[in-house]
C-alpha positions as CSV (number, residue, x, y, z in Angstrom):
1,M,-10.3,-78.7,-20.8
2,R,-13.6,-76.9,-20.2
3,S,-16.7,-78.7,-21.8
4,R,-19.0,-76.9,-24.2
5,W,-21.7,-77.2,-21.6
6,T,-19.6,-75.2,-19.3
7,I,-19.0,-72.5,-21.9
8,L,-22.9,-72.5,-22.6
9,A,-23.5,-71.8,-18.9
10,V,-21.1,-68.9,-19.0
11,L,-22.9,-67.5,-22.0
12,F,-26.3,-68.2,-20.4
13,V,-25.3,-66.1,-17.3
14,A,-24.0,-63.2,-19.4
15,R,-27.3,-63.0,-21.4
16,T,-29.2,-63.4,-18.2
17,A,-27.5,-60.3,-16.8
18,M,-28.6,-58.5,-20.0
19,A,-32.1,-59.5,-19.7
20,F,-32.0,-58.6,-15.8
21,Q,-30.7,-55.0,-16.8
22,F,-33.3,-54.6,-19.5
23,Q,-36.2,-55.4,-17.0
24,S,-34.7,-53.4,-14.1
25,V,-36.9,-50.4,-15.2
26,A,-40.2,-52.1,-15.8
27,A,-39.9,-54.2,-12.6
28,V,-39.8,-51.3,-10.4
29,A,-41.9,-48.9,-12.7
30,P,-43.8,-47.3,-9.8
31,L,-40.7,-46.6,-7.8
32,V,-39.0,-45.2,-10.9
33,G,-41.9,-43.0,-11.5
34,D,-41.8,-41.7,-7.9
35,S,-38.1,-41.4,-7.8
36,I,-37.4,-39.3,-10.9
37,G,-41.1,-37.9,-11.3
38,V,-42.0,-39.5,-14.8
39,S,-45.2,-41.0,-16.3
40,L,-45.8,-44.5,-17.7
41,A,-45.2,-43.1,-21.1
42,D,-41.7,-41.9,-20.1
43,I,-41.1,-45.4,-18.4
44,G,-42.1,-47.0,-21.7
45,I,-39.4,-44.7,-23.4
46,L,-36.8,-45.8,-21.0
47,I,-37.6,-49.6,-21.4
48,G,-37.5,-49.1,-25.2
49,L,-34.2,-47.2,-25.3
50,Y,-32.3,-50.1,-24.1
51,L,-32.9,-51.8,-27.4
52,A,-32.5,-48.7,-29.5
53,P,-28.7,-49.0,-30.3
54,G,-29.6,-52.5,-31.9
55,V,-31.1,-50.5,-34.9
56,A,-27.6,-49.3,-35.8
57,L,-25.3,-52.1,-34.4
58,A,-27.1,-55.2,-35.4
59,L,-25.7,-55.3,-38.9
60,P,-22.0,-54.3,-38.0
61,G,-22.0,-56.1,-34.8
62,A,-20.7,-59.3,-36.4
63,T,-18.0,-57.4,-38.2
64,I,-16.9,-55.7,-34.9
65,G,-16.5,-59.1,-33.3
66,Q,-14.7,-60.4,-36.4
67,R,-12.2,-57.7,-36.2
68,Y,-11.5,-57.4,-32.5
69,G,-12.5,-61.0,-31.4
70,D,-15.8,-62.3,-30.0
71,K,-14.5,-62.6,-26.4
72,A,-13.0,-59.1,-26.3
73,T,-16.0,-57.4,-27.9
74,V,-18.4,-59.2,-25.4
75,L,-16.2,-58.1,-22.6
76,A,-16.5,-54.5,-23.9
77,G,-20.2,-54.9,-24.0
78,L,-20.4,-56.1,-20.4
79,L,-18.2,-53.0,-19.5
80,M,-20.7,-50.7,-21.2
81,M,-23.6,-52.4,-19.4
82,L,-21.9,-51.7,-16.1
83,A,-21.1,-48.2,-17.0
84,G,-24.5,-47.5,-18.1
85,E,-26.0,-48.8,-14.9
86,M,-23.6,-46.9,-12.7
87,L,-24.7,-43.7,-14.6
88,M,-28.4,-44.3,-13.9
89,T,-27.7,-45.1,-10.3
90,S,-25.7,-42.0,-9.8
91,S,-28.3,-39.4,-10.5
92,T,-32.0,-39.0,-11.0
93,F,-31.7,-36.5,-13.8
94,W,-33.8,-37.5,-16.8
95,S,-30.9,-36.9,-19.3
96,L,-28.5,-39.1,-17.4
97,Q,-31.3,-41.8,-17.1
98,I,-31.5,-41.6,-21.0
99,S,-27.8,-41.7,-21.4
100,G,-27.2,-44.5,-19.0
101,R,-29.8,-46.7,-20.6
102,L,-28.4,-46.1,-24.1
103,I,-24.9,-47.0,-23.0
104,G,-26.1,-50.0,-21.2
105,G,-28.1,-51.1,-24.3
106,T,-25.2,-50.5,-26.7
107,G,-23.2,-53.1,-24.6
108,G,-26.4,-55.4,-24.5
109,V,-26.6,-55.3,-28.3
110,L,-23.0,-56.5,-28.7
111,L,-23.8,-59.4,-26.5
112,N,-27.1,-60.4,-28.2
113,V,-25.7,-60.3,-31.7
114,L,-22.2,-62.0,-30.9
115,M,-23.2,-64.7,-28.4
116,T,-25.7,-66.5,-30.6
117,K,-22.8,-66.9,-33.0
118,M,-20.5,-68.0,-30.0
119,V,-22.9,-70.7,-29.0
120,A,-23.1,-72.2,-32.8
121,D,-19.2,-72.0,-32.7
122,W,-19.3,-74.5,-29.9
123,F,-22.3,-76.6,-31.0
124,A,-22.2,-76.6,-34.7
125,G,-23.0,-80.1,-35.7
126,R,-23.9,-81.5,-32.3
127,E,-27.0,-80.6,-30.0
128,I,-27.4,-77.1,-31.6
129,A,-31.1,-77.1,-31.2
130,T,-30.8,-78.1,-27.5
131,A,-28.1,-75.6,-26.9
132,L,-30.0,-72.6,-28.5
133,A,-33.2,-73.5,-26.6
134,I,-31.1,-73.3,-23.4
135,Y,-29.5,-70.1,-24.6
136,I,-32.8,-68.5,-25.6
137,N,-34.2,-69.2,-22.1
138,S,-31.8,-66.9,-20.5
139,W,-33.9,-64.0,-21.5
140,P,-37.1,-65.0,-19.6
141,A,-34.9,-66.4,-16.8
142,G,-33.3,-62.9,-16.3
143,I,-36.5,-61.1,-16.5
144,A,-38.2,-63.4,-14.0
145,I,-35.3,-63.0,-11.6
146,A,-35.7,-59.3,-12.0
147,L,-39.5,-59.4,-11.3
148,I,-39.0,-61.4,-8.1
149,L,-35.8,-59.6,-6.5
150,L,-35.9,-56.0,-7.8
151,P,-39.4,-54.9,-6.4
152,A,-38.5,-56.3,-2.9
153,I,-35.0,-54.7,-3.0
154,G,-36.4,-51.4,-4.3
155,T,-39.1,-51.4,-1.8
156,A,-36.8,-52.2,1.2
157,F,-33.7,-50.2,0.3
158,G,-34.5,-47.8,-2.5
159,M,-33.6,-47.4,-6.2
160,T,-29.8,-47.3,-5.5
161,A,-29.9,-50.7,-4.3
162,V,-31.7,-51.7,-7.4
163,G,-28.8,-50.3,-9.4
164,I,-26.2,-52.1,-7.1
165,A,-28.0,-55.5,-7.7
166,V,-27.9,-55.1,-11.5
167,S,-24.3,-54.1,-11.3
168,V,-23.3,-57.1,-9.4
169,L,-24.7,-59.5,-11.9
170,I,-23.0,-57.8,-14.6
171,I,-19.7,-58.0,-12.6
172,V,-20.1,-61.7,-12.2
173,S,-20.7,-62.3,-16.0
174,L,-17.6,-60.1,-16.5
175,G,-15.5,-62.5,-14.3
176,L,-16.9,-65.7,-15.9
177,M,-16.2,-64.3,-19.4
178,T,-12.7,-63.3,-18.4
179,F,-11.6,-66.4,-16.6
180,V,-13.8,-69.2,-17.9
181,Y,-14.8,-68.6,-21.4
182,R,-12.5,-69.5,-24.1
183,A,-13.0,-69.9,-28.0
184,P,-13.2,-73.4,-29.4
185,E,-10.0,-75.0,-30.4
186,V,-11.2,-75.9,-33.9
187,P,-13.2,-73.1,-35.6
188,P,-16.4,-74.1,-37.3
189,A,-16.1,-75.1,-40.9
190,G,-17.3,-72.7,-43.4
191,G,-16.3,-70.4,-46.3
192,D,-16.3,-66.7,-46.7
193,E,-19.1,-65.1,-44.7
194,R,-19.1,-61.8,-46.6
195,H,-21.6,-62.7,-49.3
196,G,-24.5,-60.8,-50.4
197,I,-28.0,-61.8,-50.2
198,S,-30.8,-61.7,-52.8
199,A,-33.6,-59.1,-52.7
200,W,-36.1,-61.7,-52.2
201,T,-34.2,-63.1,-49.3
202,T,-34.0,-59.7,-47.7
203,Y,-37.8,-59.2,-48.0
204,A,-38.4,-62.7,-46.4
205,L,-35.8,-61.8,-43.6
206,I,-37.8,-58.5,-43.0
207,A,-40.9,-60.5,-42.8
208,A,-39.4,-63.0,-40.3
209,G,-37.9,-60.1,-38.3
210,L,-41.3,-58.3,-38.0
211,I,-42.7,-61.6,-36.7
212,W,-40.1,-62.0,-34.0
213,C,-40.3,-58.3,-33.2
214,L,-44.3,-58.4,-32.8
215,Y,-44.1,-61.5,-30.8
216,N,-41.6,-59.9,-28.4
217,V,-43.5,-56.7,-28.3
218,G,-46.6,-58.6,-27.3
219,F,-44.7,-60.7,-24.8
220,A,-42.9,-57.8,-23.3
221,M,-46.2,-56.0,-22.5
222,V,-46.8,-58.7,-20.1
223,F,-43.8,-58.2,-18.0
224,S,-43.3,-54.6,-18.7
225,F,-46.7,-53.3,-17.8
226,G,-48.4,-56.4,-16.2
227,P,-47.0,-55.5,-12.6
228,S,-48.2,-51.8,-13.1
229,M,-51.7,-53.3,-14.0
230,L,-51.8,-55.4,-10.7
231,V,-50.5,-52.5,-8.7
232,E,-53.5,-50.4,-10.1
233,R,-55.8,-53.2,-8.6
234,G,-54.3,-52.7,-5.1
235,W,-51.4,-55.4,-5.2
236,S,-48.1,-54.4,-3.7
237,N,-45.1,-53.9,-5.9
238,S,-43.5,-57.0,-4.6
239,A,-46.4,-59.2,-5.0
240,A,-47.3,-57.9,-8.5
241,G,-43.7,-58.5,-9.7
242,S,-43.6,-61.9,-8.3
243,T,-46.8,-63.1,-9.7
244,I,-46.1,-61.9,-13.2
245,S,-42.7,-63.6,-13.0
246,V,-44.5,-66.9,-13.0
247,V,-45.1,-66.3,-16.7
248,L,-41.2,-66.0,-17.3
249,W,-40.5,-69.1,-15.2
250,L,-43.0,-71.2,-17.1
251,A,-41.6,-69.9,-20.3
252,T,-38.3,-71.5,-19.6
253,L,-40.1,-74.7,-20.0
254,S,-42.6,-73.8,-22.9
255,V,-39.7,-72.4,-25.2
256,P,-38.0,-75.8,-25.5
257,L,-41.4,-77.6,-25.6
258,G,-42.4,-75.5,-28.5
259,G,-39.3,-76.2,-30.4
260,F,-39.8,-80.0,-29.7
261,L,-43.4,-79.9,-31.0
262,A,-42.3,-78.0,-34.1
263,D,-39.5,-80.4,-34.9
264,R,-41.5,-83.5,-34.0
265,T,-44.8,-82.7,-35.8
266,K,-43.1,-80.8,-38.8
267,R,-45.8,-78.2,-38.3
268,S,-43.9,-75.2,-37.1
269,G,-46.4,-72.9,-38.7
270,A,-49.4,-74.3,-36.6
271,V,-47.3,-74.1,-33.5
272,L,-46.5,-70.5,-34.3
273,V,-50.1,-69.5,-35.1
274,A,-51.6,-71.5,-32.2
275,G,-49.1,-70.1,-29.6
276,C,-49.5,-66.4,-30.7
277,A,-53.3,-66.5,-30.9
278,G,-53.5,-68.4,-27.5
279,L,-51.2,-65.9,-25.7
280,A,-53.1,-63.0,-27.1
281,F,-56.5,-64.3,-26.0
282,L,-55.2,-64.9,-22.5
283,M,-53.7,-61.4,-22.3
284,L,-57.1,-60.0,-23.1
285,L,-58.6,-62.2,-20.4
286,L,-56.0,-61.2,-17.9
287,S,-56.7,-57.4,-18.4
288,R,-60.4,-58.1,-17.8
289,S,-60.6,-60.8,-15.3
290,G,-60.0,-61.2,-11.6
291,L,-58.6,-64.9,-12.0
292,V,-55.1,-63.6,-12.2
293,L,-53.1,-66.6,-11.0
294,P,-54.8,-69.3,-13.3
295,L,-54.4,-67.0,-16.3
296,I,-50.8,-66.3,-15.5
297,I,-50.0,-70.0,-15.2
298,A,-51.9,-70.6,-18.6
299,M,-50.0,-67.6,-20.2
300,G,-46.7,-69.2,-19.0
301,I,-47.6,-72.5,-20.6
302,V,-48.5,-70.9,-23.9
303,C,-46.0,-67.9,-24.3
304,G,-42.9,-69.7,-25.3
305,L,-44.4,-72.1,-27.7
306,P,-43.8,-70.0,-30.9
307,A,-40.3,-68.9,-30.1
308,G,-38.5,-71.8,-31.6
309,A,-40.7,-71.8,-34.7
310,I,-40.1,-68.1,-35.2
311,M,-36.3,-68.2,-34.7
312,S,-36.1,-71.1,-37.3
313,L,-37.7,-68.9,-40.0
314,P,-34.4,-67.3,-41.0
315,T,-32.6,-70.4,-41.5
316,R,-35.0,-71.6,-44.2
317,V,-33.8,-68.7,-46.5
318,L,-30.2,-68.5,-45.4
319,G,-27.1,-70.6,-46.3
320,Q,-24.0,-70.8,-44.3
321,R,-22.3,-68.2,-46.3
322,T,-25.1,-65.7,-45.9
323,R,-25.9,-66.3,-42.2
324,S,-23.9,-63.5,-40.8
325,I,-25.5,-60.6,-42.9
326,G,-28.9,-62.3,-43.0
327,M,-29.1,-62.4,-39.4
328,G,-27.9,-58.8,-39.2
329,V,-31.0,-57.9,-41.3
330,F,-33.2,-60.0,-39.0
331,Y,-32.1,-58.4,-35.8
332,T,-32.1,-54.8,-37.2
333,V,-35.9,-55.2,-37.9
334,Y,-36.4,-56.8,-34.5
335,Y,-34.4,-53.9,-32.6
336,A,-36.3,-51.2,-34.6
337,G,-39.7,-52.6,-33.5
338,M,-38.7,-53.2,-30.0
339,L,-37.4,-49.6,-29.5
340,A,-41.1,-48.4,-30.6
341,G,-43.1,-51.0,-29.0
342,P,-42.8,-50.2,-25.3
343,A,-42.9,-46.6,-26.0
344,I,-46.2,-47.0,-27.7
345,G,-47.5,-49.2,-25.0
346,G,-46.6,-46.5,-22.4
347,K,-48.2,-43.7,-24.4
348,L,-51.5,-45.6,-24.7
349,A,-51.3,-46.5,-20.9
350,T,-51.0,-42.8,-20.2
351,W,-53.5,-41.7,-22.6
352,A,-56.1,-44.3,-21.2
353,G,-55.0,-43.9,-17.6
354,T,-54.4,-47.5,-17.0
355,A,-51.8,-50.0,-17.8
356,T,-54.5,-52.5,-19.1
357,V,-54.3,-50.8,-22.4
358,A,-50.8,-51.8,-22.9
359,L,-51.7,-55.4,-22.7
360,D,-54.4,-54.9,-25.2
361,F,-51.8,-53.4,-27.4
362,G,-49.6,-56.4,-26.9
363,A,-52.3,-58.8,-27.8
364,A,-53.0,-57.0,-31.0
365,A,-49.2,-57.1,-31.9
366,L,-49.4,-61.0,-31.3
367,L,-52.3,-61.5,-33.6
368,F,-50.3,-59.7,-36.6
369,C,-47.6,-62.5,-36.4
370,P,-49.8,-65.3,-38.0
371,L,-50.8,-62.6,-40.6
372,L,-47.1,-62.1,-41.5
373,L,-46.3,-65.7,-41.8
374,W,-48.2,-66.0,-45.0
375,P,-46.2,-63.4,-46.9
376,F,-43.0,-64.9,-45.5
377,H,-43.9,-68.2,-46.9
378,R,-44.9,-66.8,-50.3
379,I,-41.7,-64.7,-50.5
380,S,-39.3,-67.4,-49.5
381,R,-40.7,-69.7,-52.3
382,L,-40.2,-67.2,-55.0
383,P,-37.1,-67.1,-57.4
384,Q,-34.2,-65.2,-56.1
385,P,-32.4,-63.7,-59.1
386,I,-31.2,-60.4,-57.7
387,V,-28.1,-60.4,-55.4
388,V,-27.2,-57.4,-53.3
389,P,-23.3,-57.4,-53.5
390,S,-21.5,-56.9,-50.2
391,R,-18.5,-54.5,-49.9
392,Q,-15.2,-56.1,-50.0
């Protein structure tokens, strides 16, 4: 019998493949620009397009999994990721790059929405916080691996090799999901998930989703445009990507550390505010200082601290019966913002003629997170008399 930790490892690898594919454009942005003749603004659009399908699929994603099965839906998502990557690799036409990115992103959305539930199915009532912290770390791990490997592969063998590398990891994930993953024998206890949520709860979830969105937009500017900023300073593609990846590797330690601090001190709001403000300050310094490595290390230590505190916000206003639809609202807001964020960063970088401006934009997004925490607390404490009925 496979242990729940083995299952968690399978889900970790699959989400790592998603992060690896998401970062595959930004990690080799200068090579992408040369290969298909596009600007930083266009690259920003490509980055954001991967998350665009989430705006439409986040809410119905859980329903799709419920109807066809979580495992079958995740396998379909992985196949879509593979098809999208192969389409982008096969041609340099801009229309096919967009199509491939959207197809891959659609598959990625199914993974992102459903696999969080799959982790909860296996760990409900036992080590759930630890399991989710490990699971969340698959995203920075996948991005860090992409920043280390893909620039070197692209420089040595070209963009086709980059697409092959991404495809190989997706194929590995397909194999693990097919032959190793299984659903838990005893389904988690709970009632009917198809319950409505009150208007006030919806507003609180929108505020929480905006906080998670802006935090990720700010963080994304580091690994999406940080390598390009260092290349502008004379660094090689490989060195720039490897250096920025240090932030992601250290994030795999700082994410669980932030969750531990929030739980232990019972001051999750303070951890959120300090983490977001600290990361914003370090990003502003990085874009204006020659002390790259010390600042990169400091950013890695700080960047993951707010993640656990932010992800815990929806649980404060959702019960077991409203968790499915509530997280759909939360993720819809997140995906909508993540679609626009990288595109805005790329537009600003093109307008200013330097990727430095994208990091400044990311710092500004981070500073909005503490400002939104106050209305979230205010809304979540209000009476919630109005219920939005769900369709039966």
